[in-house]
C-alpha positions as CSV (number, residue, x, y, z in Angstrom):
1,M,-15.9,-23.4,15.6
2,K,-16.9,-21.9,18.9
3,I,-16.8,-18.1,19.1
4,G,-17.0,-16.2,22.4
5,I,-18.0,-12.5,22.7
6,I,-16.0,-11.3,25.7
7,R,-16.9,-8.7,28.2
8,E,-15.0,-5.5,27.8
9,G,-12.6,-5.2,30.7
10,K,-10.6,-2.1,29.9
11,I,-11.2,1.0,32.1
12,P,-12.9,3.3,31.2
13,P,-15.3,0.6,29.8
14,D,-16.3,0.5,26.2
15,R,-20.0,-0.2,25.4
16,R,-19.4,-1.4,21.8
17,V,-19.7,-5.0,20.7
18,P,-18.1,-6.9,17.8
19,L,-21.4,-8.6,16.9
20,T,-25.0,-7.6,17.7
21,P,-27.6,-10.2,18.8
22,R,-29.2,-10.3,15.4
23,Q,-25.9,-10.6,13.7
24,C,-25.0,-13.6,15.8
25,T,-28.3,-15.2,14.7
26,L,-27.4,-14.4,11.1
27,I,-24.0,-16.1,11.5
28,R,-25.6,-19.2,12.9
29,R,-28.0,-19.4,10.0
30,L,-25.2,-18.9,7.4
31,Y,-22.7,-21.2,9.1
32,P,-24.5,-23.9,11.2
33,E,-21.2,-25.3,12.3
34,I,-20.4,-22.1,14.3
35,E,-21.5,-21.8,17.9
36,I,-21.6,-18.4,19.6
37,Y,-21.4,-17.8,23.4
38,V,-21.7,-14.4,25.1
39,Q,-20.0,-13.4,28.4
40,P,-22.5,-11.4,30.5
41,S,-21.8,-7.7,30.8
42,P,-23.6,-4.9,32.7
43,I,-22.2,-2.1,30.5
44,R,-22.6,-3.5,27.0
45,C,-24.9,-1.4,24.7
46,Y,-26.8,-4.5,23.9
47,A,-28.2,-6.1,27.1
48,D,-27.6,-9.7,28.0
49,E,-31.3,-10.2,27.6
50,E,-31.2,-9.1,24.0
51,Y,-28.6,-11.9,23.3
52,A,-30.6,-14.4,25.3
53,A,-33.8,-13.5,23.3
54,E,-31.9,-14.6,20.2
55,G,-31.2,-18.0,21.8
56,L,-27.6,-17.2,22.4
57,P,-26.1,-18.9,25.6
58,L,-24.7,-16.6,28.2
59,A,-21.5,-18.1,29.7
60,E,-19.1,-16.6,32.2
61,D,-16.5,-19.1,31.4
62,L,-15.4,-19.0,27.7
63,T,-12.4,-21.4,28.0
64,H,-14.2,-23.9,25.7
65,C,-14.3,-21.3,22.9
66,D,-11.8,-21.4,20.0
67,V,-12.0,-17.7,19.1
68,L,-12.6,-14.8,21.5
69,M,-13.8,-11.5,20.1
70,G,-13.8,-8.1,21.8
71,I,-13.2,-4.4,21.0
72,K,-10.6,-2.7,23.2
73,E,-7.4,-4.1,24.7
74,V,-8.0,-7.1,27.0
75,P,-6.6,-6.7,30.5
76,I,-3.6,-9.0,31.0
77,D,-5.2,-10.9,33.9
78,Q,-8.2,-11.7,31.8
79,L,-6.3,-13.2,28.8
80,I,-6.9,-17.0,28.4
81,E,-3.8,-18.9,27.4
82,G,-3.6,-20.5,24.0
83,K,-6.7,-18.9,22.6
84,T,-7.2,-16.9,19.4
85,Y,-8.3,-13.3,20.1
86,F,-9.7,-10.5,17.9
87,F,-9.5,-7.0,19.3
88,F,-7.8,-3.7,18.7
89,S,-4.4,-4.3,20.4
90,H,-2.9,-0.8,19.7
91,T,0.6,-2.4,19.6
92,I,1.7,-2.3,16.0
93,K,2.9,1.3,16.2
94,K,5.0,0.3,19.2
95,Q,2.7,2.1,21.6
96,A,4.6,2.1,24.9
97,H,1.6,1.9,27.1
98,N,0.7,-1.5,25.6
99,R,4.2,-3.1,25.7
100,A,3.2,-5.2,28.6
101,L,0.1,-6.4,26.8
102,L,2.2,-7.6,23.8
103,Q,4.6,-9.3,26.1
104,A,1.7,-11.1,27.8
105,L,0.2,-12.2,24.4
106,L,3.6,-13.9,23.7
107,E,4.0,-15.4,27.1
108,K,0.5,-16.9,27.1
109,K,1.0,-18.2,23.5
110,I,-2.0,-16.4,22.2
111,T,-2.9,-16.0,18.6
112,M,-3.6,-12.3,18.3
113,V,-5.5,-11.1,15.3
114,D,-5.7,-7.3,15.2
115,Y,-8.7,-5.7,13.5
116,E,-6.6,-2.8,12.5
117,A,-4.3,-5.1,10.5
118,L,-7.1,-6.9,8.5
119,T,-6.3,-5.7,5.0
120,D,-6.5,-6.7,1.4
121,E,-3.4,-7.4,-0.7
122,K,-2.9,-3.7,-1.4
123,G,-2.9,-2.8,2.3
124,N,-6.4,-1.3,2.4
125,R,-8.1,-1.9,5.7
126,L,-11.2,-4.1,5.5
127,I,-12.9,-3.3,8.8
128,A,-12.8,-0.3,11.2
129,F,-14.9,2.0,13.3
130,G,-13.5,4.9,11.3
131,H,-16.7,6.1,9.7
132,Y,-18.4,6.6,13.0
133,A,-15.2,8.1,14.5
134,G,-15.4,10.7,11.7
135,L,-19.1,11.4,12.1
136,I,-18.9,11.9,15.9
137,G,-15.5,13.6,15.8
138,A,-16.9,16.3,13.4
139,Y,-20.0,16.6,15.6
140,N,-17.8,17.1,18.7
141,G,-15.6,19.6,16.8
142,I,-18.7,21.8,16.0
143,L,-20.0,21.3,19.6
144,T,-16.6,22.5,21.0
145,Y,-16.5,25.5,18.7
146,G,-20.0,26.5,19.7
147,K,-19.1,26.2,23.4
148,R,-15.8,28.1,23.1
149,Y,-17.5,31.1,21.5
150,H,-20.8,30.9,23.3
151,L,-22.7,30.5,20.1
152,F,-24.9,27.5,20.8
153,D,-25.3,24.4,22.9
154,L,-25.5,20.9,21.5
155,K,-26.4,17.7,23.3
156,P,-23.3,15.5,23.8
157,A,-23.2,12.7,21.3
158,H,-23.4,10.0,24.0
159,E,-26.6,11.5,25.2
160,C,-28.3,11.1,21.8
161,F,-30.3,7.9,21.3
162,D,-28.9,7.3,17.8
163,R,-27.3,9.1,14.9
164,H,-30.6,10.4,13.7
165,E,-31.1,12.4,16.9
166,L,-27.5,13.6,16.7
167,I,-27.9,14.7,13.1
168,F,-31.2,16.5,13.8
169,G,-29.6,18.5,16.6
170,L,-26.7,19.5,14.4
171,Q,-28.9,20.6,11.6
172,Q,-30.5,23.2,13.9
173,V,-27.1,24.9,14.4
174,Q,-26.2,28.1,12.6
175,L,-22.5,28.5,12.3
176,P,-20.8,31.8,11.6
177,P,-18.7,32.0,8.4
178,I,-15.8,30.1,9.7
179,K,-13.2,28.0,7.8
180,I,-12.9,24.3,8.5
181,A,-10.0,22.1,7.4
182,V,-10.4,18.3,7.3
183,T,-7.2,16.2,6.8
184,G,-7.3,12.8,5.3
185,S,-9.1,10.8,2.7
186,G,-10.1,7.6,4.3
187,R,-13.1,6.3,6.3
188,V,-12.6,8.8,9.1
189,A,-12.3,11.8,6.9
190,K,-15.3,10.7,4.8
191,G,-17.3,10.3,8.0
192,A,-16.4,13.8,9.1
193,M,-17.2,15.3,5.7
194,E,-20.5,13.5,5.7
195,M,-21.4,15.3,8.9
196,L,-20.4,18.6,7.5
197,E,-22.4,18.0,4.4
198,L,-25.5,17.2,6.5
199,M,-25.0,20.7,8.0
200,K,-25.0,22.0,4.4
201,I,-21.5,23.5,5.0
202,E,-20.1,24.3,1.5
203,R,-17.0,22.5,0.4
204,V,-14.5,24.6,-1.5
205,E,-11.3,23.8,-3.4
206,V,-7.9,24.3,-1.8
207,M,-6.9,27.5,-3.7
208,E,-10.2,29.1,-3.1
209,Y,-9.9,28.3,0.6
210,L,-6.4,29.8,0.8
211,N,-7.0,32.8,-1.5
212,Q,-10.3,34.0,-0.1
213,Q,-9.8,35.3,3.5
214,R,-13.4,35.5,4.4
215,F,-16.6,33.8,3.1
216,S,-20.2,34.8,3.6
217,M,-21.0,31.3,5.0
218,P,-19.1,28.5,6.7
219,V,-16.9,26.5,4.4
220,Y,-14.7,23.4,4.6
221,V,-11.8,22.0,2.6
222,Q,-10.5,18.5,2.4
223,L,-6.7,18.1,2.6
224,S,-5.0,15.0,1.3
225,S,-1.4,14.2,2.2
226,S,-0.2,15.5,-1.2
227,T,-1.7,18.9,-0.3
228,Y,0.5,19.6,2.7
229,H,3.7,17.5,2.2
230,V,6.6,18.2,-0.1
231,H,9.6,16.0,-0.8
232,K,12.8,17.0,1.0
233,K,14.7,16.8,-2.3
234,G,12.1,18.7,-4.3
235,R,10.9,15.7,-6.2
236,K,7.3,15.2,-7.3
237,F,4.9,13.9,-4.6
238,V,4.3,10.2,-5.2
239,A,1.7,8.6,-2.9
240,E,3.5,5.2,-2.9
241,E,6.7,6.7,-1.7
242,F,5.0,8.9,0.9
243,Y,3.2,5.9,2.5
244,S,6.4,3.7,2.3
245,F,9.0,6.3,3.2
246,P,7.2,9.3,4.9
247,E,10.5,10.4,6.4
248,N,11.5,11.6,2.9
249,F,8.9,14.4,3.2
250,I,8.4,17.6,5.2
251,S,5.1,19.3,6.2
252,C,4.1,22.6,4.5
253,F,0.9,23.1,6.5
254,R,1.6,26.8,7.3
255,P,-0.8,28.3,4.7
256,F,-3.6,26.2,6.2
257,Y,-3.0,27.0,9.8
258,Q,-3.0,30.7,8.8
259,N,-6.5,30.3,7.2
260,T,-8.3,27.8,9.5
261,D,-10.6,28.3,12.5
262,L,-11.5,24.7,13.2
263,L,-9.2,21.8,12.3
264,I,-10.7,18.3,12.1
265,A,-7.7,16.0,12.0
266,A,-8.7,12.7,10.4
267,A,-5.6,11.5,8.6
268,Y,-3.7,8.4,9.6
269,W,-0.3,9.3,10.9
270,N,2.9,7.3,10.6
271,P,5.4,8.0,13.4
272,R,8.1,8.3,10.7
273,A,6.1,11.1,9.0
274,P,6.6,14.8,9.8
275,K,4.3,16.5,12.3
276,L,1.5,18.6,10.8
277,F,3.0,21.6,12.5
278,T,5.4,22.1,15.4
279,A,4.9,23.4,18.9
280,E,7.0,26.4,17.9
281,E,4.8,27.2,14.9
282,M,1.8,27.2,17.2
283,K,3.4,30.1,19.1
284,R,3.4,32.2,15.9
285,P,1.0,35.2,15.7
286,D,-0.2,33.9,12.4
287,F,-1.3,30.5,13.9
288,R,-5.1,31.0,13.5
289,I,-6.5,27.7,14.6
290,R,-8.2,27.8,18.0
291,V,-10.2,24.6,18.0
292,I,-8.8,21.2,17.0
293,A,-10.9,18.0,16.9
294,D,-8.1,15.4,16.8
295,I,-9.9,12.3,15.7
296,T,-6.6,10.5,15.0
297,C,-5.7,11.1,18.7
298,D,-2.1,10.2,18.5
299,V,-0.6,11.5,21.7
300,N,2.6,13.4,20.9
301,G,1.9,12.6,17.3
302,S,1.2,14.8,14.3
303,I,-0.4,17.5,16.4
304,P,1.7,18.9,19.3
305,S,-1.3,20.1,21.3
306,T,-2.6,16.5,21.7
307,K,-0.7,16.0,25.0
308,R,-3.1,13.4,26.2
309,T,-6.4,11.7,25.3
310,S,-9.7,13.0,26.6
311,R,-12.7,11.1,27.8
312,I,-16.4,11.1,26.7
313,G,-17.4,12.6,30.1
314,D,-14.5,15.1,30.0
315,P,-14.0,15.7,26.2
316,V,-11.9,18.8,25.9
317,Y,-8.9,20.6,27.4
318,D,-7.0,23.8,26.5
319,Y,-3.4,23.8,25.2
320,N,-1.4,26.9,26.1
321,R,0.5,27.7,23.0
322,F,3.3,29.5,24.8
323,T,3.9,27.3,27.8
324,E,3.0,24.1,26.0
325,E,1.0,23.0,29.0
326,I,-2.5,21.7,29.4
327,E,-5.0,24.1,31.0
328,P,-8.8,23.9,31.8
329,P,-11.0,24.1,28.8
330,Y,-12.1,27.5,27.4
331,S,-9.8,29.3,29.9
332,H,-8.0,31.8,27.7
333,P,-8.6,33.2,24.2
334,D,-5.0,32.5,23.1
335,N,-5.3,28.8,24.0
336,V,-6.1,26.1,21.5
337,T,-9.1,24.0,22.6
338,V,-8.5,20.3,21.9
339,M,-11.0,17.5,21.6
340,A,-9.1,14.2,21.7
341,I,-11.5,11.4,22.7
342,D,-9.8,8.1,21.8
343,N,-13.0,6.0,21.6
344,L,-15.4,8.3,19.7
345,P,-17.6,5.5,18.2
346,S,-18.5,4.5,21.8
347,E,-20.6,7.7,21.9
348,L,-23.1,6.0,19.5
349,P,-22.3,2.3,20.4
350,R,-25.3,0.6,18.9
351,D,-25.1,2.3,15.6
352,S,-21.3,1.9,15.3
353,S,-21.4,-1.8,16.5
354,E,-24.1,-2.7,13.9
355,E,-22.0,-1.2,11.1
356,F,-18.8,-2.9,12.4
357,G,-20.4,-6.3,12.9
358,G,-22.0,-6.2,9.4
359,T,-18.6,-5.5,7.9
360,F,-17.1,-8.4,9.8
361,I,-19.7,-10.8,8.5
362,E,-19.4,-9.5,4.9
363,R,-15.6,-9.2,4.7
364,I,-13.9,-11.2,7.4
365,L,-15.9,-14.2,8.6
366,K,-15.4,-16.5,5.6
367,H,-11.6,-15.9,5.9
368,L,-11.7,-16.9,9.5
369,I,-13.2,-20.2,8.4
370,Q,-10.8,-20.7,5.5
371,D,-8.0,-18.1,5.0
372,K,-7.4,-18.7,1.3
373,E,-6.3,-15.1,0.7
374,G,-4.1,-14.7,3.7
375,I,-6.3,-11.9,5.3
376,I,-6.3,-13.4,8.8
377,E,-2.6,-14.3,8.5
378,R,-1.6,-10.8,7.6
379,A,-3.4,-9.5,10.7
380,T,-1.9,-12.1,13.1
381,I,0.7,-10.5,15.3
382,T,1.6,-13.3,17.6
383,R,1.3,-17.1,17.5
384,N,2.7,-19.9,19.7
385,G,4.7,-17.5,21.8
386,K,6.4,-15.7,18.9
387,L,5.9,-12.7,16.7
388,T,4.8,-13.7,13.2
389,P,7.3,-12.7,10.4
390,R,5.3,-9.7,9.3
391,Y,5.6,-8.2,12.8
392,A,9.1,-9.3,13.7
393,Y,10.0,-5.6,13.7
394,L,8.3,-5.4,17.1
395,Q,10.9,-7.7,18.8
396,A,13.2,-5.0,20.1
397,F,10.1,-3.1,21.3
398,V,9.0,-6.2,23.2
399,E,12.4,-6.6,24.8
400,G,12.3,-3.0,25.9
401,K,15.2,-1.9,23.7
402,E,13.1,0.6,21.8
């Protein structure tokens, strides 16, 4: 098998890599039958010279490779017909901005394996950048809160050499006694909570968070789906039903938006699920939240104020609660300041790439060689010009009927 590490072509460019130079060397030692080639890149967080130093051949032309690995969506004009690709395609939720990409994958008869869809038999994701998205998203949330209220200045995460410098800077911060809510219970939420714990922000239980209006120190609460969803018919919350049929539930987030200063949104959102709160609710006088770190970054998704994504160099914008329009950041005290960077792990690309590549070697690589458990098959969206049966629900989307 010949594996090619492709140059990231999406704009703005992403500096992450699926495999670090040393990880490529490890793969060649573990599996001598695998050859790895690297397409040169001027923006990659690991320089071409670092790959070459490990004895990896640099090759502009990767048409001889069987499997091509990247991170973000590959520009259509850079797709090589008939190849197997691994990257985050952002198509399985029928994302309209990637309809043309999915059409091209079919037209070019590409076998598309989406990292996001690599799961075990129970549907648990096996590989993701979620941990670092959570870490950096929480950091950015604290940074944004400090800037909005002129409390302190933090170095932007992408200017930190690594996570150690980032954590050191955060630990020097003294937050006022604010209340922070973290939604979710997966990798992203755990990464966010890890960052808050490193700041020694005390975790409190839900009822304590709601019943005590003010604390003497900053606190945070973790909110799982069962905490802020109720069944439309008054039935008991059952996780299996919620994840399979989220349309059967409504959000009951009001007590939390009445008691929260900083919201860190880290819960996966299904488009069939209710919004966390509505744009009309955000206009209410009891809507207390003024800073939202939306790590999930679903535009027009669970959080109405996420009207667009933001970029690492331009990380925040204000949402006018009454006009529902975007305004310059920190422009009015009634606005909600939103951090919605959609590629947060890119702010610490070396750290996040090392974790991601290590997980790929540990959990995915052996299945790529021999897919006995169907892990690769479950994540394969297209093959031979057709959607695979698991993703046949995308056909109407591909045809522009949805």
